C-alpha positions in Angstrom: -75.5 -20.7 -132.8 -71.9 -20.2 -133.9 -69.3 -22.7 -133.0 -65.5 -21.7 -132.6 -62.5 -24.1 -133.2 -60.6 -24.8 -130.0 -56.9 -24.9 -129.8 -56.9 -28.6 -128.8 -59.1 -29.5 -131.8 -56.6 -27.8 -134.1 -53.7 -29.6 -132.6 -55.4 -33.0 -132.8 -56.2 -32.4 -136.4 -52.6 -31.4 -137.2 -51.3 -34.5 -135.3 -53.7 -36.8 -137.3 -52.6 -35.3 -140.5 -48.9 -35.9 -139.6 -49.5 -39.4 -138.3 -51.3 -40.3 -141.6 -48.6 -38.6 -143.7 -45.8 -40.6 -142.0 -47.7 -43.7 -141.9 -48.2 -43.5 -145.6 -44.4 -42.9 -146.0 -43.6 -46.0 -143.9 -46.2 -48.3 -145.8 -44.9 -47.1 -149.2 -41.4 -48.0 -148.3 -42.5 -51.4 -147.1 -44.8 -52.2 -150.1 -43.2 -50.4 -153.0 -40.6 -53.2 -153.8 -43.3 -55.7 -153.9 -45.6 -53.4 -156.2 -42.5 -52.7 -158.5 -41.8 -56.4 -158.9 -45.5 -57.1 -159.7 -45.5 -54.3 -162.3 -42.3 -55.4 -163.9 -43.4 -59.0 -164.1 -46.6 -57.9 -165.8 -44.8 -55.8 -168.3 -42.5 -58.8 -169.0 -45.4 -60.9 -169.7 -47.1 -58.4 -172.0 -43.8 -57.9 -173.9 -43.3 -61.7 -174.2 -46.7 -62.2 -175.6 -46.4 -59.2 -178.0 -42.7 -59.8 -179.3 -42.3 -63.4 -178.3 -42.3 -66.6 -180.4 -43.9 -66.0 -183.8 -47.3 -67.4 -184.5 -46.5 -70.5 -186.5 -50.1 -71.5 -187.1 -51.0 -68.6 -189.3 -48.1 -69.0 -191.8 -46.9 -72.3 -193.3 -43.2 -72.9 -192.8 -41.0 -72.0 -195.9 -37.9 -73.7 -197.0 -34.6 -71.9 -196.5 -33.6 -69.8 -199.4 -37.3 -69.6 -200.8 -38.6 -66.1 -201.6 -42.1 -65.2 -201.5 -43.6 -61.7 -202.3 -46.8 -60.8 -200.4 -47.5 -57.6 -202.3 -46.3 -56.1 -205.6 -45.7 -52.3 -205.4 -47.9 -50.1 -207.6 -46.3 -49.4 -211.0 -48.2 -46.1 -211.2 -46.1 -43.5 -209.5 -48.0 -40.6 -207.9 -44.9 -38.3 -207.4 -43.7 -35.7 -209.7 -40.5 -36.6 -211.5 -39.5 -33.0 -212.1 -38.8 -31.4 -208.8 -37.1 -28.2 -209.8 -34.7 -26.6 -212.2 -30.9 -26.7 -211.9 -29.1 -23.3 -211.3 -25.4 -22.9 -211.9 -23.3 -20.8 -209.6 -19.8 -19.6 -209.3 -17.9 -19.0 -206.2 -16.6 -15.3 -205.7 -13.5 -14.8 -203.6 
């Protein structure tokens, strides 16, 4: 048995879709500022934890003007000192 869509069913479906669409727009306008404040607050907390006050427990405090070197660079250079050859040129007018 085959069923056909009625005109009233189609109109009801379109009205329900429009009602849901406009309802979501209204709810978004109402709750968007609160959601944005929440997201900004969380981002600020993460930024503060990551770049905030340095961790003073891991490194002992050094006196002002004191220099400390954590790692010395390798004395062995891996680069090639001779890059290319120099070519002289003259400008021609």
